C-alpha positions in Angstrom: 0.0 0.0 0.0 2.9 2.3 0.8 4.5 1.8 -2.5 1.6 3.1 -4.6 1.3 6.0 -2.2 5.0 6.8 -2.5 4.8 6.5 -6.3 1.8 8.8 -6.3 3.6 11.3 -4.1 6.6 11.3 -6.5 4.3 12.0 -9.4 2.7 14.9 -7.6 6.1 16.4 -6.7 7.3 15.9 -10.2 4.2 17.7 -11.6 4.9 20.6 -9.3 8.7 20.8 -9.6 9.1 20.3 -13.3 7.1 23.4 -14.4 9.0 25.4 -11.8 12.4 24.2 -13.2 11.2 24.8 -16.7 10.3 28.4 -15.8 13.6 29.0 -14.1 15.5 27.7 -17.1 13.4 29.8 -19.4 14.0 33.0 -17.4 17.5 33.8 -19.0 16.0 33.3 -22.4 13.2 35.7 -21.7 15.7 38.2 -20.2 17.8 38.0 -23.3 15.1 39.4 -25.5 15.6 41.5 -28.6 15.5 45.1 -27.6 14.4 47.8 -30.1 15.8 51.3 -30.0 12.4 52.9 -29.2 12.4 51.0 -25.8 15.6 52.8 -24.8 14.0 56.2 -24.9 12.2 57.3 -21.8 8.5 58.1 -21.7 8.3 61.9 -21.4 5.2 63.6 -20.1 3.4 65.4 -22.9 3.7 69.2 -22.9 2.1 72.1 -24.7 4.4 74.0 -27.0 2.9 77.5 -27.7 6.0 78.5 -29.6 5.6 76.0 -32.4 3.2 78.2 -34.5 4.0 81.5 -32.9 4.8 84.3 -35.5 8.4 85.3 -35.8 7.7 88.8 -34.5 6.4 87.5 -31.2 9.3 85.1 -30.8 11.8 87.9 -31.5 9.9 90.1 -28.9 10.2 87.4 -26.3 13.9 87.1 -27.1 14.4 90.8 -26.5 12.5 90.6 -23.2 14.6 87.6 -22.0 17.9 89.4 -23.0 16.8 92.5 -21.1 15.9 90.4 -18.0 19.3 88.7 -18.1 21.1 92.0 -18.5 19.1 93.4 -15.5 20.2 90.5 -13.4 23.8 91.1 -14.3 23.5 94.9 -13.7 24.1 95.7 -17.3 20.7 96.9 -18.4 20.9 100.3 -20.3 18.1 102.7 -21.3 18.0 101.6 -24.9 17.6 97.9 -24.0 15.0 98.7 -21.4 13.0 100.7 -23.9 13.2 97.9 -26.5 12.1 95.4 -23.9 9.1 97.5 -23.0 8.1 97.8 -26.6 8.5 94.1 -27.1 6.4 93.3 -24.0 3.7 95.6 -25.2 3.6 93.8 -28.6 3.2 90.4 -26.9 0.6 91.5 -24.4 -1.5 93.2 -27.2 -1.7 89.8 -28.8 -3.3 88.5 -25.6 -0.3 86.6 -24.4 1.1 86.3 -20.9 4.9 86.9 -21.0 5.6 85.3 -17.6 3.4 82.2 -18.4 5.2 81.8 -21.7 8.6 81.9 -20.0 7.4 79.4 -17.4 6.2 77.1 -20.2 9.6 77.5 -21.9 11.3 76.1 -18.8 9.0 73.1 -18.8 9.7 72.5 -22.5 13.5 72.7 -21.9 13.1 70.2 -19.0 11.0 67.8 -21.1 13.4 67.9 -24.0 16.4 67.3 -21.8 14.6 64.3 -20.3 13.9 63.0 -23.9 17.5 63.7 -24.9 19.5 62.4 -21.9 17.0 60.4 -19.9 17.0 56.6 -19.8 14.4 54.0 -19.1 14.9 51.3 -16.4 13.1 48.6 -18.4 16.3 47.0 -19.6 18.9 48.3 -17.2 21.3 45.7 -15.6 19.8 43.0 -17.8 21.3 40.9 -20.5 19.7 42.0 -23.8 20.2 41.5 -27.5 20.3 44.6 -29.7 20.7 45.2 -33.5 22.5 48.4 -34.7 25.4 49.8 -36.6 28.9 49.8 -35.2 30.7 53.2 -35.5 34.4 52.5 -34.6 36.1 54.6 -31.9 39.4 52.7 -31.5 41.1 49.9 -33.3 44.1 47.7 -32.4 45.9 45.5 -35.0 43.2 46.1 -37.5 40.4 45.0 -35.2 37.8 47.3 -33.6 38.0 47.2 -29.8 35.8 50.1 -29.0 32.8 51.4 -30.8 29.4 53.1 -30.6 26.2 51.2 -31.4 24.0 53.7 -33.3 20.5 53.3 -34.9 21.2 54.5 -38.5 23.9 54.6 -41.1 25.8 57.9 -41.1 25.0 58.9 -37.5 27.6 61.2 -35.9 29.5 61.6 -39.2 27.2 62.3 -42.1 24.3 63.4 -39.9 24.5 64.9 -36.4 24.4 62.5 -33.5 21.1 61.1 -32.3 19.9 61.5 -28.8 22.3 60.2 -26.1 19.8 57.5 -25.2 20.0 56.2 -28.7 23.7 55.5 -28.5 25.3 52.6 -26.7 29.0 52.6 -25.9 30.7 49.2 -26.2 34.2 48.1 -25.1 35.1 44.9 -27.1 38.6 43.8 -26.0 38.6 40.7 -28.2 38.1 42.9 -31.2 36.3 42.2 -34.5 37.0 43.0 -38.1 34.9 45.6 -39.9 35.2 46.0 -43.6 33.6 49.4 -43.5 32.0 51.9 -41.2 28.5 51.3 -39.9 28.7 47.5 -40.0 25.4 46.1 -39.0 25.7 43.7 -36.0 23.7 41.8 -33.4 25.1 42.4 -29.9 24.3 40.6 -26.7 25.4 41.9 -23.3 24.5 43.6 -20.1 23.0 47.0 -20.5 24.2 49.7 -18.1 23.4 53.4 -17.5 26.8 55.0 -18.0 26.4 58.6 -19.3 29.6 59.8 -20.8 31.1 61.7 -23.8 33.3 59.7 -26.1 35.8 61.2 -28.6 35.1 60.4 -32.2 38.4 61.0 -34.0 38.0 62.5 -37.5 40.7 63.4 -40.0 40.0 67.1 -39.4 39.3 67.1 -35.7 37.7 65.4 -32.8 34.0 65.4 -32.0 32.6 64.5 -28.5 29.6 62.2 -28.8 27.3 61.7 -25.7 26.0 58.3 -24.9 23.7 57.4 -22.0 24.1 53.6 -22.2 27.0 51.2 -22.2 27.0 47.4 -22.8 29.2 45.1 -20.7 30.3 41.6 -21.5 29.2 42.2 -25.1 29.3 39.3 -27.6 28.7 39.7 -31.3 26.6 37.0 -32.9 23.6 36.3 -35.0 22.1 38.1 -38.0 20.7 41.6 -37.3 17.1 42.3 -38.4 15.5 45.6 -39.3 17.1 48.5 -37.4 14.7 51.3 -36.6 15.5 54.3 -34.5 13.1 55.8 -31.9 11.1 58.7 -33.2 12.6 60.9 -30.4 16.1 60.2 -31.7 15.7 63.0 -34.3 13.9 65.6 -32.1 16.9 67.7 -31.6 18.1 67.6 -35.2 17.5 70.3 -37.7 14.7 69.6 -40.2 17.3 69.0 -42.9 19.3 66.5 -40.7 16.2 64.8 -39.5 15.1 64.4 -43.1 18.5 63.0 -44.0 18.2 60.4 -41.2 14.7 59.4 -42.4 15.9 59.1 -46.0 18.7 56.9 -44.7 16.1 54.5 -43.3 14.2 54.5 -46.6 17.4 53.9 -48.6 18.6 51.0 -46.4 15.3 49.3 -46.5 15.0 49.7 -50.3 18.5 48.3 -50.8 17.9 45.4 -48.5 14.6 44.7 -50.4 16.5 44.9 -53.7 19.1 42.3 -52.5 16.6 40.0 -50.8 13.8 40.2 -53.3 15.9 40.3 -56.5 12.8 41.1 -58.4 12.1 43.7 -61.1 9.6 45.4 -58.8 12.0 45.7 -55.8 14.8 47.0 -58.0 12.5 49.4 -59.8 11.1 50.8 -56.5 14.6 51.3 -55.1 15.8 53.1 -58.2 12.6 55.2 -58.3 13.1 56.3 -54.7 16.7 57.2 -55.4 15.8 59.2 -58.6 13.1 61.1 -56.7 15.6 61.8 -53.8 18.2 63.1 -56.3 15.8 65.5 -57.9 14.2 66.8 -54.7 17.4 66.8 -52.7 19.1 69.0 -55.3 16.5 71.7 -54.7 17.4 71.7 -51.0 20.6 73.0 -49.4 23.9 72.4 -51.2 24.9 71.2 -54.7 26.1 74.6 -55.9 22.9 75.9 -57.3 24.0 79.5 -56.4 27.2 78.9 -58.3 25.5 77.5 -61.4 22.9 80.3 -61.4 25.6 83.0 -61.0 27.7 81.4 -63.8 24.9 81.3 -66.3 23.5 84.7 -65.3 26.9 86.1 -66.2 27.9 84.1 -69.3 24.5 83.2 -70.8 24.5 80.7 -73.5 22.2 78.2 -75.3 19.7 75.9 -73.5 21.9 73.0 -74.6 24.6 74.4 -72.2 22.2 74.3 -69.3 21.3 70.7 -70.0 25.0 69.8 -70.5 25.9 71.4 -67.2 23.4 69.2 -65.3 24.7 66.1 -67.1 28.3 66.9 -66.3 27.6 67.6 -62.6 25.6 64.3 -62.3 28.5 62.3 -64.0 31.0 63.9 -61.7 28.7 63.1 -58.7 28.6 59.4 -59.5 32.4 59.2 -59.9 32.9 61.2 -56.7 30.6 59.1 -54.6 32.0 55.8 -55.8 35.7 56.9 -55.7 35.5 58.7 -52.4 33.9 55.8 -50.6 35.9 53.0 -52.2 39.3 54.7 -52.2 39.4 57.8 -49.9 37.4 56.3 -47.1 39.5 53.1 -47.1 42.8 54.9 -47.5 42.1 57.4 -44.7 41.0 54.8 -42.2 44.0 52.6 -43.1 46.5 55.5 -42.7 45.0 57.3 -39.7 42.5 55.0 -38.1 40.0 57.9 -38.2 36.9 58.5 -40.2 36.9 61.1 -43.1 34.1 63.0 -41.3 32.1 65.0 -43.8 35.0 65.0 -46.3 35.9 68.5 -45.3 39.2 68.5 -47.3 37.3 67.6 -50.5 34.8 70.4 -49.8 37.7 72.9 -49.2 39.3 71.8 -52.5 36.0 72.2 -54.3 35.5 75.7 -52.9 39.1 76.6 -53.7 38.4 75.6 -57.3 35.2 77.7 -57.3 37.3 80.7 -56.1 39.8 80.1 -58.9 37.1 79.9 -61.5 35.4 83.0 -60.2 38.7 84.9 -60.2 39.5 83.8 -63.8 35.9 84.8 -64.9 36.2 88.2 -63.2 39.7 88.8 -64.7 38.3 87.9 -68.2 35.2 90.0 -67.8 37.3 93.0 -66.7 39.7 92.5 -69.6 36.7 92.4 -72.0 35.3 95.6 -70.5 38.7 97.3 -71.0 38.9 96.1 -74.6 35.3 97.2 -75.2 36.1 100.7 -74.0 39.3 100.9 -76.0 37.4 99.9 -79.1 34.4 102.2 -78.4 36.0 105.1 -80.3 36.4 102.9 -83.4 32.6 102.2 -83.4 32.9 98.6 -82.2 29.3 98.4 -81.2 28.3 95.2 -83.0 25.8 92.5 -82.1 26.8 90.4 -79.1 23.8 88.1 -78.6 25.5 84.7 -78.2 27.3 84.6 -81.5 30.9 84.7 -80.2 32.4 82.4 -82.7 31.9 85.0 -85.5 34.1 87.5 -83.6 37.4 85.7 -83.0 39.3 88.9 -83.1 37.2 90.7 -80.5 38.7 90.7 -77.1 35.3 91.1 -75.4 33.9 88.1 -77.3 37.0 86.1 -76.7 36.6 86.7 -73.0 33.0 85.6 -73.1 34.0 82.5 -75.0 36.7 81.7 -72.5 34.1 82.0 -69.8 31.8 79.6 -71.6 34.5 77.0 -71.7 34.7 77.2 -67.9 31.5 75.2 -67.6 33.4 71.9 -67.3 35.4 73.2 -64.4 32.3 74.5 -62.7 30.7 71.1 -63.1 33.8 69.5 -61.6 33.8 71.9 -58.7 30.2 71.4 -57.9 29.9 67.7 -58.5 33.1 66.6 -56.8 31.5 66.8 -53.3 29.2 63.8 -52.9 25.9 64.4 -51.2 25.1 62.8 -47.9 22.5 60.4 -49.5 25.0 59.1 -52.0 27.7 58.5 -49.3 25.2 56.7 -47.0 24.1 54.5 -49.9 27.7 53.5 -50.7 28.6 53.0 -47.1 25.6 50.8 -46.4 26.3 48.9 -49.6 29.9 48.2 -48.6 28.9 47.2 -45.1 26.2 44.8 -46.3 27.8 43.4 -49.5 25.2 45.3 -51.6 27.7 47.1 -53.8 25.7 46.6 -57.1 22.4 47.9 -55.6 24.4 50.8 -54.1 26.0 51.8 -57.4 22.6 51.5 -59.1 21.0 53.8 -56.6 23.8 56.3 -56.8 23.4 56.5 -60.5 19.7 57.0 -60.0 20.4 59.8 -57.5 22.7 61.4 -60.0 20.1 61.1 -62.8 17.6 62.9 -60.6 20.3 65.5 -59.9 20.9 65.9 -63.6 17.3 66.6 -64.2 17.0 69.2 -61.4 20.3 70.9 -62.1 19.7 71.1 -65.9 16.3 72.8 -65.1 18.1 75.2 -62.8 20.7 76.0 -65.5 18.1 76.4 -68.2 16.0 78.7 -66.0 19.1 80.9 -65.3 19.8 81.1 -69.0 16.2 81.9 -69.9 16.1 84.5 -67.1 19.2 86.2 -68.4 17.9 86.2 -72.0 14.6 87.6 -70.8 16.3 90.4 -68.9 18.6 91.2 -71.8 15.8 91.4 -74.3 14.0 94.0 -72.2 17.0 96.0 -71.0 19.4 95.8 -74.0 17.2 97.4 -76.6 20.1 99.0 -78.5 23.6 97.7 -79.5 25.3 100.1 -77.0 23.0 99.0 -74.2 23.5 95.4 -75.1 27.3 95.8 -74.8 26.9 97.4 -71.4 24.4 94.7 -70.3 26.7 91.9 -71.3 29.7 93.4 -69.7 27.8 94.1 -66.5 26.3 90.7 -66.4 29.7 89.0 -66.9 31.2 91.0 -64.1 28.3 90.5 -61.8 28.1 86.8 -62.4 31.9 86.3 -62.0 31.9 88.4 -58.8 29.1 86.2 -57.4 30.9 83.0 -58.2 34.0 84.4 -56.6 32.2 85.7 -53.5 30.3 82.3 -53.1 33.6 80.4 -53.3 35.4 82.7 -50.9 32.5 82.6 -48.4 32.2 78.8 -48.5 35.9 78.3 -48.2 36.2 80.7 -45.3 33.2 79.4 -43.4 34.2 75.7 -43.9 37.8 76.4 -43.0 36.9 78.3 -39.8 34.2 75.8 -38.7 35.3 72.5 -37.0 33.9 69.3 -38.2 30.5 68.6 -36.6 29.2 65.6 -38.5 27.2 67.0 -41.5 26.5 70.6 -40.8 25.9 72.8 -43.9 26.3 76.5 -44.2 23.3 78.5 -45.3 25.2 80.0 -48.2 25.4 76.5 -49.8 21.7 76.8 -50.6 
């Protein structure tokens, strides 16, 4: 009788113990869950932002009031500043706004944004987690990466400004690993810690501190990374242009992955179409030398064919630049210095120096033509100058204009030699993921979109010049004066743009992917 009871008791104990043991054994697996980037950002209490749609005049008035308040606290408030602050306060109050309430709300907004930027969540702290991201090298030994930052998108901290600190994980990896390119996608397993710190990212042209709120200990690389998506708050502190670049990066990387995995006509066509649209629209945004092209054609004029040819030349140069820069310069720089080429500042400086040289040559030629025109004025040299330079080989003024028209190739080289962020990111992602052919296809599509937009800009500049000339230069004498003035003005603008870009770029330390307003 005891034996059946004992057996029954064992079965009962087994039924109770086995599930508990199973649960205990399963706990580490549950703890080592795949963590997405959004879960690293803290939950910030919503807040009202009255400044989002406030007119510029009211924001400027609040700035004047705040400056006066700070000056008063420092004992430096003068009568003029006090009067300006009183006028500004009157303007704000007449709009039915409470100045003190707005300043109080401003403090709340700053606090909430700081929480979103630097704050962390305790959900995964001190737990073993698995994360997918891109490895941005900080330090290498014997050709192996031993320290890096795990970031949520390609180009972060170099081609776009850094994301929020809670979207960056610092990793020490003593055993090291080989990375064939920057921003290698990896799957990382380790213990997540809250270790806020700034880490120096060494670039060829300087060092940039990057803040990270998290660190991962006992990290191990293994497994195939899945889709990598940054938290929405990661781009809150970026400018609209940088945030758009980061979003475009996500679209590009997804499209390239689909092209490689799908290997279908539909996937390839969609990726190429996205790249083409990006190239056309992106060219209309900051950069790409539109001001240089417009100034050049406004000064030299020409046929519509020249405008189209300029766009095609710039696009071809852009393809070569993106491929050559990433394949050769990026590799050579990292092998020689162990640092990243940042935003290719040296190439930009070279490009701007070439623009300066072209502008100076155009200006010298235009002034020489003006002197020749004045010297020939007494001899009645007031003949037709409306884009028929080949018929006047002996005319110094026409020869100068013809020399200016031959500078279009150099303008195209100077403008196209600096690859845009999108093309660089596409090539970097392609190298990191063995997607070289899709990357080159997308860069060609980007450049085709650029060619279309830049050709339209060049043609518009030529048409605008011709329209102005037809209405201003109604006599041969006035046409001569208009052409001389247009050449001098266009050359001076090209020179001024080049000097300004070179000076601003040279004086500004590398900050990832910042762009001066003049580049628009």
